[in-house]
FIKOLZA-1660 file (N, C-alpha, C; in steps of 0.1 Angstrom, whole numbers, plus 5000, padded with zeros to 4 digits):
% residues 259
   i   px   py   pz ch aa at
   1 4891 5032 5453  A  M  N
   1 4881 5024 5445  A  M CA
   1 4889 5017 5434  A  M  C
   2 4887 5003 5433  A  P  N
   2 4893 4995 5423  A  P CA
   2 4890 5001 5409  A  P  C
   3 4899 4999 5400  A  L  N
   3 4897 5004 5386  A  L CA
   3 4888 4994 5379  A  L  C
   4 4878 4999 5371  A  E  N
   4 4869 4991 5364  A  E CA
   4 4878 4984 5353  A  E  C
   5 4873 4972 5349  A  L  N
   5 4881 4964 5339  A  L CA
   5 4884 4972 5327  A  L  C
   6 4874 4978 5321  A  R  N
   6 4876 4985 5308  A  R CA
   6 4886 4997 5310  A  R  C
   7 4885 5004 5321  A  D  N
   7 4894 5015 5324  A  D CA
   7 4909 5010 5326  A  D  C
   8 4910 4998 5333  A  M  N
   8 4923 4992 5335  A  M CA
   8 4928 4987 5321  A  M  C
   9 4920 4982 5313  A  Q  N
   9 4925 4977 5300  A  Q CA
   9 4930 4989 5291  A  Q  C
  10 4922 5000 5292  A  S  N
  10 4926 5012 5284  A  S CA
  10 4940 5018 5290  A  S  C
  11 4941 5017 5302  A  R  N
  11 4954 5023 5308  A  R CA
  11 4965 5014 5305  A  R  C
  12 4963 5001 5306  A  F  N
  12 4973 4991 5303  A  F CA
  12 4978 4992 5288  A  F  C
  13 4968 4994 5279  A  R  N
  13 4972 4996 5265  A  R CA
  13 4980 5008 5263  A  R  C
  14 4977 5019 5270  A  A  N
  14 4984 5032 5269  A  A CA
  14 4998 5030 5274  A  A  C
  15 4999 5023 5285  A  A  N
  15 5012 5020 5291  A  A CA
  15 5021 5011 5282  A  A  C
  16 5015 5002 5275  A  V  N
  16 5023 4992 5267  A  V CA
  16 5027 4999 5254  A  V  C
  17 5017 5006 5248  A  L  N
  17 5020 5012 5234  A  L CA
  17 5024 5027 5235  A  L  C
  18 5024 5033 5247  A  G  N
  18 5028 5047 5247  A  G CA
  18 5042 5048 5251  A  G  C
  19 5046 5060 5256  A  S  N
  19 5061 5062 5259  A  S CA
  19 5064 5061 5273  A  S  C
  20 5055 5058 5282  A  G  N
  20 5058 5057 5296  A  G CA
  20 5048 5050 5304  A  G  C
  21 5049 5050 5317  A  D  N
  21 5040 5042 5326  A  D CA
  21 5030 5052 5332  A  D  C
  22 5029 5064 5328  A  G  N
  22 5020 5074 5334  A  G CA
  22 5005 5069 5335  A  G  C
  23 5001 5061 5325  A  A  N
  23 4987 5058 5324  A  A CA
  23 4983 5049 5336  A  A  C
  24 4992 5041 5341  A  L  N
  24 4989 5033 5353  A  L CA
  24 4993 5039 5366  A  L  C
  25 5001 5050 5365  A  G  N
  25 5005 5058 5376  A  G CA
  25 5008 5051 5389  A  G  C
  26 5001 5054 5400  A  A  N
  26 5004 5049 5413  A  A CA
  26 5004 5034 5414  A  A  C
  27 4997 5027 5406  A  L  N
  27 4996 5012 5406  A  L CA
  27 5010 5006 5404  A  L  C
  28 5017 5012 5393  A  L  N
  28 5030 5007 5390  A  L CA
  28 5040 5011 5401  A  L  C
  29 5039 5023 5406  A  R  N
  29 5049 5028 5416  A  R CA
  29 5047 5020 5429  A  R  C
  30 5036 5014 5432  A  A  N
  30 5034 5007 5444  A  A CA
  30 5038 4993 5443  A  A  C
  31 5040 4987 5431  A  D  N
  31 5045 4973 5430  A  D CA
  31 5055 4972 5419  A  D  C
  32 5067 4970 5423  A  E  N
  32 5078 4969 5413  A  E CA
  32 5076 4957 5404  A  E  C
  33 5070 4946 5409  A  N  N
  33 5068 4934 5401  A  N CA
  33 5058 4937 5389  A  N  C
  34 5048 4945 5392  A  I  N
  34 5039 4949 5381  A  I CA
  34 5045 4957 5371  A  I  C
  35 5053 4967 5376  A  A  N
  35 5061 4975 5367  A  A CA
  35 5070 4967 5358  A  A  C
  36 5077 4958 5363  A  A  N
  36 5086 4949 5355  A  A CA
  36 5078 4941 5345  A  A  C
  37 5066 4936 5349  A  R  N
  37 5058 4928 5339  A  R CA
  37 5053 4937 5328  A  R  C
  38 5049 4949 5331  A  V  N
  38 5044 4958 5321  A  V CA
  38 5056 4962 5311  A  V  C
  39 5067 4963 5316  A  A  N
  39 5079 4966 5308  A  A CA
  39 5082 4955 5298  A  A  C
  40 5080 4942 5303  A  V  N
  40 5082 4931 5295  A  V CA
  40 5072 4931 5283  A  V  C
  41 5059 4933 5287  A  H  N
  41 5048 4934 5277  A  H CA
  41 5051 4945 5267  A  H  C
  42 5055 4956 5272  A  R  N
  42 5058 4968 5263  A  R CA
  42 5069 4964 5252  A  R  C
  43 5080 4958 5257  A  H  N
  43 5090 4954 5248  A  H CA
  43 5085 4944 5238  A  H  C
  44 5077 4934 5242  A  T  N
  44 5073 4923 5234  A  T CA
  44 5062 4929 5223  A  T  C
  45 5053 4936 5228  A  V  N
  45 5043 4941 5218  A  V CA
  45 5049 4950 5208  A  V  C
  46 5057 4960 5213  A  R  N
  46 5063 4970 5204  A  R CA
  46 5073 4963 5193  A  R  C
  47 5081 4953 5199  A  R  N
  47 5090 4946 5190  A  R CA
  47 5082 4938 5179  A  R  C
  48 5070 4933 5183  A  S  N
  48 5062 4925 5174  A  S CA
  48 5056 4934 5164  A  S  C
  49 5052 4946 5167  A  L  N
  49 5046 4954 5157  A  L CA
  49 5057 4960 5148  A  L  C
  50 5068 4962 5154  A  V  N
  50 5080 4966 5144  A  V CA
  50 5082 4956 5134  A  V  C
  51 5082 4944 5138  A  E  N
  51 5084 4932 5129  A  E CA
  51 5073 4931 5119  A  E  C
  52 5061 4934 5122  A  V  N
  52 5050 4934 5113  A  V CA
  52 5052 4945 5102  A  V  C
  53 5057 4956 5106  A  L  N
  53 5061 4967 5097  A  L CA
  53 5072 4963 5088  A  L  C
  54 5082 4957 5094  A  A  N
  54 5094 4953 5086  A  A CA
  54 5089 4942 5075  A  A  C
  55 5080 4934 5078  A  A  N
  55 5075 4924 5069  A  A CA
  55 5067 4930 5058  A  A  C
  56 5060 4942 5061  A  A  N
  56 5052 4949 5051  A  A CA
  56 5060 4958 5042  A  A  C
  57 5072 4963 5047  A  Y  N
  57 5080 4973 5041  A  Y CA
  57 5095 4968 5039  A  Y  C
  58 5097 4956 5033  A  P  N
  58 5111 4952 5032  A  P CA
  58 5120 4960 5023  A  P  C
  59 5115 4967 5013  A  V  N
  59 5124 4975 5005  A  V CA
  59 5127 4988 5012  A  V  C
  60 5117 4994 5019  A  S  N
  60 5120 5006 5027  A  S CA
  60 5131 5002 5038  A  S  C
  61 5130 4991 5044  A  R  N
  61 5139 4986 5054  A  R CA
  61 5153 4985 5048  A  R  C
  62 5154 4979 5037  A  R  N
  62 5167 4977 5030  A  R CA
  62 5174 4991 5027  A  R  C
  63 5165 5000 5022  A  I  N
  63 5170 5013 5018  A  I CA
  63 5177 5021 5030  A  I  C
  64 5170 5021 5041  A  V  N
  64 5175 5028 5052  A  V CA
  64 5184 5021 5061  A  V  C
  65 5183 5007 5061  A  G  N
  65 5191 4999 5070  A  G CA
  65 5182 4994 5082  A  G  C
  66 5186 4984 5087  A  E  N
  66 5179 4977 5098  A  E CA
  66 5177 4987 5110  A  E  C
  67 5188 4993 5115  A  A  N
  67 5188 5000 5127  A  A CA
  67 5178 5013 5126  A  A  C
  68 5180 5020 5115  A  I  N
  68 5172 5032 5113  A  I CA
  68 5157 5028 5111  A  I  C
  69 5155 5017 5104  A  F  N
  69 5141 5013 5101  A  F CA
  69 5134 5009 5115  A  F  C
  70 5142 5002 5123  A  A  N
  70 5136 4998 5136  A  A CA
  70 5132 5011 5145  A  A  C
  71 5141 5020 5145  A  Q  N
  71 5138 5032 5153  A  Q CA
  71 5126 5040 5147  A  Q  C
  72 5125 5041 5134  A  L  N
  72 5115 5047 5127  A  L CA
  72 5101 5040 5129  A  L  C
  73 5101 5027 5128  A  A  N
  73 5089 5019 5130  A  A CA
  73 5085 5020 5145  A  A  C
  74 5095 5020 5154  A  D  N
  74 5090 5020 5169  A  D CA
  74 5084 5034 5172  A  D  C
  75 5088 5044 5166  A  R  N
  75 5082 5058 5168  A  R CA
  75 5068 5058 5162  A  R  C
  76 5067 5051 5150  A  F  N
  76 5053 5050 5144  A  F CA
  76 5044 5042 5153  A  F  C
  77 5049 5031 5159  A  V  N
  77 5040 5023 5168  A  V CA
  77 5035 5031 5179  A  V  C
  78 5043 5039 5185  A  V  N
  78 5038 5048 5196  A  V CA
  78 5029 5059 5191  A  V  C
  79 5032 5065 5179  A  A  N
  79 5023 5075 5174  A  A CA
  79 5010 5070 5168  A  A  C
  80 5010 5058 5163  A  A  N
  80 4998 5053 5156  A  A CA
  80 4997 5038 5159  A  A  C
  81 4993 5034 5171  A  P  N
  81 4991 5020 5175  A  P CA
  81 4980 5014 5167  A  P  C
  82 4979 5000 5167  A  P  N
  82 4968 4994 5159  A  P CA
  82 4954 4999 5164  A  P  C
  83 4944 5001 5155  A  S  N
  83 4931 5004 5159  A  S CA
  83 4921 4992 5156  A  S  C
  84 4926 4982 5149  A  V  N
  84 4917 4971 5147  A  V CA
  84 4925 4958 5150  A  V  C
  85 4919 4947 5154  A  P  N
  85 4927 4935 5158  A  P CA
  85 4930 4927 5146  A  P  C
  86 4937 4932 5136  A  Q  N
  86 4941 4926 5124  A  Q CA
  86 4954 4930 5120  A  Q  C
  87 4965 4922 5122  A  L  N
  87 4979 4927 5119  A  L CA
  87 4981 4930 5104  A  L  C
  88 4974 4923 5095  A  S  N
  88 4976 4926 5081  A  S CA
  88 4971 4939 5077  A  S  C
  89 4962 4945 5085  A  A  N
  89 4957 4959 5083  A  A CA
  89 4965 4970 5089  A  A  C
  90 4976 4966 5096  A  Y  N
  90 4984 4976 5104  A  Y CA
  90 4995 4981 5095  A  Y  C
  91 4996 4994 5095  A  G  N
  91 5008 5000 5088  A  G CA
  91 5004 5009 5076  A  G  C
  92 4992 5010 5073  A  G  N
  92 4988 5018 5061  A  G CA
  92 4992 5033 5061  A  G  C
  93 4993 5038 5074  A  A  N
  93 4997 5052 5075  A  A CA
  93 5012 5054 5076  A  A  C
  94 5020 5043 5074  A  F  N
  94 5035 5044 5077  A  F CA
  94 5041 5053 5066  A  F  C
  95 5036 5052 5054  A  A  N
  95 5042 5061 5043  A  A CA
  95 5041 5076 5046  A  A  C
  96 5029 5080 5051  A  A  N
  96 5026 5094 5054  A  A CA
  96 5035 5097 5067  A  A  C
  97 5037 5088 5076  A  F  N
  97 5046 5091 5088  A  F CA
  97 5061 5092 5082  A  F  C
  98 5065 5085 5073  A  I  N
  98 5079 5086 5067  A  I CA
  98 5080 5100 5061  A  I  C
  99 5070 5104 5053  A  A  N
  99 5071 5117 5046  A  A CA
  99 5073 5128 5056  A  A  C
 100 5069 5128 5068  A  H  N
 100 5071 5139 5077  A  H CA
 100 5082 5137 5087  A  H  C
 101 5088 5125 5086  A  A  N
 101 5100 5122 5094  A  A CA
 101 5113 5127 5088  A  A  C
 102 5123 5129 5096  A  D  N
 102 5137 5134 5091  A  D CA
 102 5142 5126 5079  A  D  C
 103 5141 5112 5080  A  I  N
 103 5146 5104 5070  A  I CA
 103 5138 5106 5056  A  I  C
 104 5125 5109 5058  A  G  N
 104 5117 5112 5046  A  G CA
 104 5121 5125 5039  A  G  C
 105 5126 5134 5047  A  Q  N
 105 5131 5147 5042  A  Q CA
 105 5144 5145 5034  A  Q  C
 106 5152 5136 5040  A  R  N
 106 5165 5134 5034  A  R CA
 106 5164 5124 5022  A  R  C
 107 5155 5115 5022  A  L  N
 107 5152 5107 5011  A  L CA
 107 5137 5109 5006  A  L  C
 108 5135 5119 4998  A  P  N
 108 5122 5123 4995  A  P CA
 108 5114 5112 4987  A  P  C
 109 5121 5103 4981  A  Y  N
 109 5114 5092 4973  A  Y CA
 109 5109 5081 4982  A  Y  C
 110 5114 5080 4995  A  L  N
 110 5112 5069 5004  A  L CA
 110 5097 5067 5007  A  L  C
 111 5090 5078 5009  A  A  N
 111 5075 5076 5013  A  A CA
 111 5068 5071 5001  A  A  C
 112 5071 5075 4989  A  D  N
 112 5063 5068 4978  A  D CA
 112 5067 5054 4975  A  D  C
 113 5079 5050 4978  A  V  N
 113 5083 5037 4978  A  V CA
 113 5075 5028 4988  A  V  C
 114 5073 5034 5000  A  A  N
 114 5065 5028 5010  A  A CA
 114 5050 5027 5005  A  A  C
 115 5046 5037 4999  A  R  N
 115 5032 5036 4994  A  R CA
 115 5031 5025 4984  A  R  C
 116 5041 5023 4976  A  L  N
 116 5040 5012 4966  A  L CA
 116 5039 4999 4973  A  L  C
 117 5048 4997 4984  A  E  N
 117 5048 4985 4991  A  E CA
 117 5035 4982 4998  A  E  C
 118 5029 4993 5004  A  W  N
 118 5016 4990 5010  A  W CA
 118 5005 4987 5000  A  W  C
 119 5005 4993 4989  A  A  N
 119 4996 4990 4978  A  A CA
 119 4997 4975 4974  A  A  C
 120 5010 4970 4974  A  R  N
 120 5011 4956 4971  A  R CA
 120 5005 4947 4982  A  R  C
 121 5007 4951 4994  A  A  N
 121 5001 4943 5005  A  A CA
 121 4985 4944 5004  A  A  C
 122 4980 4956 5001  A  E  N
 122 4966 4957 5000  A  E CA
 122 4960 4948 4988  A  E  C
 123 4968 4948 4977  A  A  N
 123 4964 4939 4966  A  A CA
 123 4964 4925 4970  A  A  C
 124 4973 4921 4978  A  Y  N
 124 4974 4906 4981  A  Y CA
 124 4962 4902 4990  A  Y  C
 125 4958 4911 4999  A  F  N
 125 4947 4908 5008  A  F CA
 125 4933 4912 5003  A  F  C
 126 4933 4919 4991  A  A  N
 126 4920 4924 4986  A  A CA
 126 4910 4912 4983  A  A  C
 127 4897 4917 4983  A  A  N
 127 4887 4906 4979  A  A CA
 127 4889 4900 4965  A  A  C
 128 4885 4888 4964  A  D  N
 128 4887 4881 4951  A  D CA
 128 4875 4884 4942  A  D  C
 129 4878 4883 4929  A  A  N
 129 4867 4885 4919  A  A CA
 129 4873 4880 4905  A  A  C
 130 4865 4875 4897  A  P  N
 130 4870 4870 4884  A  P CA
 130 4875 4882 4876  A  P  C
 131 4886 4879 4869  A  A  N
 131 4891 4890 4860  A  A CA
 131 4883 4890 4847  A  A  C
 132 4882 4902 4842  A  L  N
 132 4873 4904 4829  A  L CA
 132 4879 4895 4818  A  L  C
 133 4871 4888 4811  A  D  N
 133 4875 4880 4799  A  D CA
 133 4875 4889 4787  A  D  C
 134 4885 4889 4779  A  F  N
 134 4885 4897 4767  A  F CA
 134 4873 4893 4758  A  F  C
 135 4869 4881 4758  A  A  N
 135 4858 4877 4750  A  A CA
 135 4845 4884 4753  A  A  C
 136 4844 4888 4766  A  R  N
 136 4832 4895 4769  A  R CA
 136 4831 4909 4762  A  R  C
 137 4842 4916 4762  A  L  N
 137 4843 4929 4756  A  L CA
 137 4842 4927 4741  A  L  C
 138 4849 4917 4735  A  A  N
 138 4849 4915 4720  A  A CA
 138 4835 4912 4715  A  A  C
 139 4827 4905 4724  A  A  N
 139 4814 4902 4719  A  A CA
 139 4803 4913 4718  A  A  C
 140 4808 4925 4723  A  L  N
 140 4798 4936 4723  A  L CA
 140 4798 4942 4709  A  L  C
 141 4786 4947 4705  A  P  N
 141 4785 4954 4692  A  P CA
 141 4794 4966 4692  A  P  C
 142 4800 4968 4680  A  P  N
 142 4810 4979 4679  A  P CA
 142 4805 4993 4683  A  P  C
 143 4792 4994 4681  A  E  N
 143 4786 5008 4685  A  E CA
 143 4784 5009 4700  A  E  C
 144 4786 4998 4708  A  D  N
 144 4785 4999 4722  A  D CA
 144 4799 5000 4729  A  D  C
 145 4809 4999 4722  A  I  N
 145 4822 4998 4728  A  I CA
 145 4826 5012 4736  A  I  C
 146 4823 5023 4729  A  E  N
 146 4827 5036 4735  A  E CA
 146 4819 5039 4747  A  E  C
 147 4807 5034 4749  A  T  N
 147 4799 5036 4760  A  T CA
 147 4800 5026 4771  A  T  C
 148 4809 5016 4769  A  T  N
 148 4810 5006 4779  A  T CA
 148 4818 5011 4790  A  T  C
 149 4815 5006 4802  A  R  N
 149 4822 5010 4815  A  R CA
 149 4829 4998 4820  A  R  C
 150 4842 4998 4822  A  L  N
 150 4849 4988 4829  A  L CA
 150 4850 4991 4843  A  L  C
 151 4854 4980 4851  A  H  N
 151 4855 4982 4865  A  H CA
 151 4868 4976 4870  A  H  C
 152 4876 4984 4878  A  L  N
 152 4888 4979 4882  A  L CA
 152 4886 4967 4892  A  L  C
 153 4895 4957 4891  A  H  N
 153 4895 4946 4900  A  H CA
 153 4897 4950 4914  A  H  C
 154 4892 4944 4924  A  P  N
 154 4893 4949 4938  A  P CA
 154 4908 4949 4942  A  P  C
 155 4917 4941 4936  A  A  N
 155 4931 4941 4939  A  A CA
 155 4939 4951 4931  A  A  C
 156 4934 4958 4922  A  S  N
 156 4941 4967 4914  A  S CA
 156 4944 4979 4922  A  S  C
 157 4956 4985 4920  A  R  N
 157 4960 4997 4927  A  R CA
 157 4969 5005 4918  A  R  C
 158 4967 5019 4918  A  L  N
 158 4975 5028 4910  A  L CA
 158 4982 5037 4919  A  L  C
 159 4996 5037 4917  A  V  N
 159 5004 5046 4926  A  V CA
 159 5013 5055 4917  A  V  C
 160 5011 5068 4918  A  A  N
 160 5018 5077 4910  A  A CA
 160 5029 5085 4919  A  A  C
 161 5040 5087 4913  A  S  N
 161 5051 5093 4920  A  S CA
 161 5059 5102 4911  A  S  C
 162 5066 5112 4917  A  A  N
 162 5075 5121 4909  A  A CA
 162 5089 5114 4908  A  A  C
 163 5090 5102 4914  A  F  N
 163 5102 5094 4915  A  F CA
 163 5101 5081 4908  A  F  C
 164 5112 5075 4904  A  P  N
 164 5112 5061 4897  A  P CA
 164 5109 5050 4907  A  P  C
 165 5098 5050 4914  A  I  N
 165 5095 5040 4925  A  I CA
 165 5095 5025 4920  A  I  C
 166 5091 5023 4908  A  Q  N
 166 5091 5009 4903  A  Q CA
 166 5106 5004 4902  A  Q  C
 167 5114 5013 4896  A  R  N
 167 5129 5010 4894  A  R CA
 167 5135 5008 4908  A  R  C
 168 5132 5017 4917  A  I  N
 168 5138 5016 4930  A  I CA
 168 5134 5003 4937  A  I  C
 169 5121 5000 4936  A  W  N
 169 5116 4987 4942  A  W CA
 169 5122 4975 4935  A  W  C
 170 5124 4975 4922  A  Q  N
 170 5130 4964 4916  A  Q CA
 170 5144 4961 4920  A  Q  C
 171 5153 4972 4921  A  V  N
 171 5167 4969 4924  A  V CA
 171 5170 4968 4939  A  V  C
 172 5159 4968 4947  A  N  N
 172 5161 4965 4961  A  N CA
 172 5154 4952 4965  A  N  C
 173 5153 4943 4956  A  Q  N
 173 5148 4930 4959  A  Q CA
 173 5159 4921 4964  A  Q  C
 174 5157 4911 4973  A  P  N
 174 5167 4903 4980  A  P CA
 174 5177 4897 4970  A  P  C
 175 5173 4894 4958  A  E  N
 175 5183 4888 4949  A  E CA
 175 5193 4897 4942  A  E  C
 176 5190 4910 4944  A  V  N
 176 5199 4920 4938  A  V CA
 176 5210 4924 4949  A  V  C
 177 5222 4920 4946  A  A  N
 177 5233 4922 4955  A  A CA
 177 5238 4936 4955  A  A  C
 178 5240 4942 4944  A  A  N
 178 5245 4956 4942  A  A CA
 178 5235 4965 4936  A  A  C
 179 5230 4975 4943  A  V  N
 179 5220 4984 4937  A  V CA
 179 5227 4994 4928  A  V  C
 180 5223 4995 4915  A  P  N
 180 5228 5003 4905  A  P CA
 180 5224 5018 4908  A  P  C
 181 5231 5027 4902  A  E  N
 181 5228 5041 4903  A  E CA
 181 5214 5044 4895  A  E  C
 182 5206 5052 4901  A  I  N
 182 5192 5054 4895  A  I CA
 182 5191 5069 4893  A  I  C
 183 5185 5073 4881  A  D  N
 183 5181 5087 4879  A  D CA
 183 5168 5090 4887  A  D  C
 184 5169 5097 4897  A  L  N
 184 5158 5100 4905  A  L CA
 184 5149 5111 4900  A  L  C
 185 5152 5116 4888  A  G  N
 185 5145 5127 4882  A  G CA
 185 5134 5121 4873  A  G  C
 186 5133 5108 4872  A  V  N
 186 5123 5101 4864  A  V CA
 186 5110 5098 4872  A  V  C
 187 5099 5104 4867  A  A  N
 187 5086 5101 4874  A  A CA
 187 5081 5088 4869  A  A  C
 188 5074 5080 4878  A  E  N
 188 5068 5068 4874  A  E CA
 188 5054 5066 4880  A  E  C
 189 5045 5060 4872  A  T  N
 189 5032 5055 4878  A  T CA
 189 5032 5040 4876  A  T  C
 190 5027 5034 4887  A  V  N
 190 5027 5019 4888  A  V CA
 190 5013 5014 4889  A  V  C
 191 5010 5003 4882  A  I  N
 191 4998 4996 4883  A  I CA
 191 5001 4983 4890  A  I  C
 192 4994 4980 4900  A  I  N
 192 4996 4968 4909  A  I CA
 192 4983 4959 4906  A  I  C
 193 4986 4947 4902  A  T  N
 193 4975 4938 4900  A  T CA
 193 4977 4924 4906  A  T  C
 194 4967 4917 4908  A  R  N
 194 4969 4903 4913  A  R CA
 194 4961 4893 4904  A  R  C
 195 4968 4883 4900  A  K  N
 195 4962 4873 4892  A  K CA
 195 4968 4859 4895  A  K  C
 196 4959 4850 4898  A  D  N
 196 4963 4837 4902  A  D CA
 196 4971 4838 4915  A  D  C
 197 4967 4845 4924  A  H  N
 197 4973 4847 4937  A  H CA
 197 4987 4854 4936  A  H  C
 198 4990 4859 4925  A  H  N
 198 5004 4865 4923  A  H CA
 198 5002 4880 4922  A  H  C
 199 5008 4889 4930  A  V  N
 199 5008 4903 4929  A  V CA
 199 5019 4907 4919  A  V  C
 200 5015 4915 4909  A  A  N
 200 5024 4920 4898  A  A CA
 200 5026 4935 4899  A  A  C
 201 5037 4940 4897  A  T  N
 201 5039 4955 4897  A  T CA
 201 5044 4959 4884  A  T  C
 202 5039 4968 4877  A  R  N
 202 5043 4973 4864  A  R CA
 202 5042 4988 4862  A  R  C
 203 5052 4994 4857  A  A  N
 203 5052 5009 4854  A  A CA
 203 5045 5011 4842  A  A  C
 204 5037 5021 4841  A  I  N
 204 5028 5024 4829  A  I CA
 204 5031 5039 4825  A  I  C
 205 5028 5042 4812  A  A  N
 205 5030 5055 4807  A  A CA
 205 5019 5065 4812  A  A  C
 206 5022 5078 4809  A  A  N
 206 5013 5088 4813  A  A CA
 206 4999 5086 4807  A  A  C
 207 4998 5082 4794  A  G  N
 207 4986 5080 4789  A  G CA
 207 4977 5070 4795  A  G  C
 208 4984 5059 4798  A  D  N
 208 4977 5047 4805  A  D CA
 208 4972 5051 4819  A  D  C
 209 4981 5060 4825  A  R  N
 209 4976 5065 4838  A  R CA
 209 4963 5073 4837  A  R  C
 210 4962 5082 4827  A  A  N
 210 4950 5090 4825  A  A CA
 210 4938 5081 4822  A  A  C
 211 4941 5070 4813  A  F  N
 211 4931 5061 4810  A  F CA
 211 4925 5053 4822  A  F  C
 212 4934 5048 4831  A  L  N
 212 4930 5041 4843  A  L CA
 212 4923 5050 4853  A  L  C
 213 4928 5062 4854  A  T  N
 213 4922 5071 4863  A  T CA
 213 4907 5075 4859  A  T  C
 214 4905 5076 4846  A  A  N
 214 4892 5080 4841  A  A CA
 214 4883 5067 4843  A  A  C
 215 4888 5055 4841  A  I  N
 215 4880 5042 4844  A  I CA
 215 4876 5043 4858  A  I  C
 216 4886 5045 4867  A  A  N
 216 4883 5044 4882  A  A CA
 216 4873 5054 4886  A  A  C
 217 4873 5065 4879  A  N  N
 217 4863 5076 4882  A  N CA
 217 4849 5074 4876  A  N  C
 218 4848 5062 4870  A  G  N
 218 4834 5059 4863  A  G CA
 218 4833 5063 4849  A  G  C
 219 4844 5067 4842  A  G  N
 219 4843 5071 4828  A  G CA
 219 4840 5059 4819  A  G  C
 220 4834 5061 4807  A  T  N
 220 4833 5051 4797  A  T CA
 220 4846 5048 4790  A  T  C
 221 4847 5037 4782  A  L  N
 221 4859 5035 4775  A  L CA
 221 4862 5046 4765  A  L  C
 222 4852 5052 4759  A  G  N
 222 4855 5063 4750  A  G CA
 222 4860 5075 4758  A  G  C
 223 4855 5078 4769  A  E  N
 223 4859 5090 4777  A  E CA
 223 4873 5087 4782  A  E  C
 224 4875 5075 4786  A  A  N
 224 4889 5072 4792  A  A CA
 224 4899 5073 4781  A  A  C
 225 4896 5068 4769  A  A  N
 225 4905 5068 4758  A  A CA
 225 4908 5083 4754  A  A  C
 226 4898 5091 4754  A  D  N
 226 4900 5105 4751  A  D CA
 226 4909 5112 4762  A  D  C
 227 4908 5108 4774  A  S  N
 227 4916 5114 4785  A  S CA
 227 4930 5110 4782  A  S  C
 228 4933 5097 4778  A  A  N
 228 4946 5092 4776  A  A CA
 228 4953 5100 4764  A  A  C
 229 4945 5101 4753  A  V  N
 229 4951 5108 4741  A  V CA
 229 4953 5123 4743  A  V  C
 230 4946 5129 4752  A  R  N
 230 4949 5143 4755  A  R CA
 230 4963 5144 4762  A  R  C
 231 4966 5134 4770  A  I  N
 231 4979 5134 4776  A  I CA
 231 4990 5129 4768  A  I  C
 232 4987 5119 4760  A  A  N
 232 4997 5112 4751  A  A CA
 232 4991 5109 4738  A  A  C
 233 4994 5117 4728  A  A  N
 233 4987 5115 4715  A  A CA
 233 4989 5101 4709  A  A  C
 234 5000 5094 4712  A  A  N
 234 5003 5082 4707  A  A CA
 234 4997 5070 4715  A  A  C
 235 4988 5073 4724  A  F  N
 235 4982 5063 4732  A  F CA
 235 4975 5052 4723  A  F  C
 236 4977 5040 4726  A  D  N
 236 4971 5029 4718  A  D CA
 236 4962 5021 4727  A  D  C
 237 4949 5023 4725  A  L  N
 237 4939 5017 4733  A  L CA
 237 4940 5001 4733  A  L  C
 238 4941 4996 4720  A  R  N
 238 4942 4981 4719  A  R CA
 238 4954 4976 4727  A  R  C
 239 4965 4982 4725  A  H  N
 239 4977 4977 4733  A  H CA
 239 4975 4978 4748  A  H  C
 240 4970 4989 4752  A  A  N
 240 4967 4991 4766  A  A CA
 240 4958 4980 4772  A  A  C
 241 4947 4978 4765  A  L  N
 241 4936 4968 4769  A  L CA
 241 4942 4954 4769  A  L  C
 242 4950 4951 4759  A  R  N
 242 4957 4938 4759  A  R CA
 242 4965 4936 4771  A  R  C
 243 4974 4945 4775  A  D  N
 243 4982 4944 4787  A  D CA
 243 4973 4943 4800  A  D  C
 244 4963 4950 4800  A  H  N
 244 4954 4950 4812  A  H CA
 244 4946 4937 4814  A  H  C
 245 4942 4932 4802  A  F  N
 245 4935 4919 4802  A  F CA
 245 4945 4908 4807  A  F  C
 246 4957 4908 4802  A  I  N
 246 4968 4898 4807  A  I CA
 246 4970 4900 4822  A  I  C
 247 4970 4912 4826  A  A  N
 247 4974 4914 4840  A  A CA
 247 4962 4912 4850  A  A  C
 248 4950 4912 4844  A  G  N
 248 4938 4911 4853  A  G CA
 248 4934 4924 4860  A  G  C
 249 4936 4935 4853  A  T  N
 249 4934 4948 4859  A  T CA
 249 4919 4950 4862  A  T  C
 250 4910 4944 4853  A  F  N
 250 4896 4947 4854  A  F CA
 250 4889 4935 4860  A  F  C
 251 4877 4937 4866  A  R  N
 251 4870 4926 4871  A  R CA
 251 4858 4923 4862  A  R  C
 252 4854 4910 4863  A  D  N
 252 4842 4906 4855  A  D CA
 252 4831 4901 4865  A  D  C
 253 4819 4907 4864  A  D  N
 253 4808 4903 4873  A  D CA
 253 4797 4898 4863  A  D  C
 254 4794 4885 4865  A  A  N
 254 4784 4879 4857  A  A CA
 254 4770 4885 4859  A  A  C
 255 4768 4891 4871  A  Q  N
 255 4755 4898 4874  A  Q CA
 255 4754 4912 4869  A  Q  C
 256 4765 4917 4863  A  Q  N
 256 4766 4931 4859  A  Q CA
 256 4769 4933 4845  A  Q  C
 257 4763 4940 4837  A  S  N
 257 4766 4942 4824  A  S CA
 257 4778 4951 4822  A  S  C
 258 4784 4951 4811  A  L  N
 258 4796 4959 4809  A  L CA
 258 4792 4974 4806  A  L  C
 259 4779 4977 4803  A  T  N
 259 4776 4990 4800  A  T CA
 259 4771 4998 4811  A  T  C
% end
C-alpha cells in the first residue's frame, strides 16, 4: 500500500534529520537514486542548521574552534531538530546541550556563555515597546514611589553565572586578536537590553541583580530596593535607575499606570 503523504513526510524528515535511513527503510534500499537524493538533502539541511547555530553562537564557536563547534552543532541538530518553521527561533536549547556534552564538562563556563549569546538573540528579536521615560517616574508624588511597580522591557534579559561571562564574551569579539588571561573565579550577572535597535550587554553588581529580580517577580520599587540592600548595603537606587533608564531596561505603556 502506498505511503500516505503525511506519513511519507514524517519519515523523510526523520531520514534527513536523523542519524540514518531507517525511517524510509525498504523504499531507499529499492532505489539507489532515491537514497542518493535523500543523502544530498540530509547534508544540505544539516549543514544549513549548523550554520544557523554558528551565526547565533559566534563566541562559543570561536572558543572551541570551527571543527569542534561543527561537530557539536551537528549532534545537536540530530538530537533536537527544529520544531517550528522559524530559523531565528532555533537553537535555544543549545546551551543546555553544551552543558551535558564532553566539551561542556571540560569548559564549564561555555554553557553560560552560550546562554548569554542566546539571550542577546532573543533580545534582538523580542517584541518592541517604548522604553520608560524618567519623567514619568519623576512626576509621581513622592509618597507613591515606593509602591510603584516597573515592568521589564520585552527585550530585557538577565543572565547570571558563576563565571565572568561578560568578560569572556567581550574578549572573544572579532576585533580582539589576542585573548587575554581571565580569572574564571569571578562570577558575573549580565543585563541585556535593546535600545534604538541596538542590543547592549552590561555586567551588573549583586545588589542590582537582586533589584531587577524583584522587579521581574512583580515587586514594588520599595520591595526591590530592600532586596538589593539586603544583598549589598551600598546599593544606590538612584544610580541604578539612572543606568537602567539610559539602557532602556524598563518599558513604558501609556495604557498602564506605573502603580
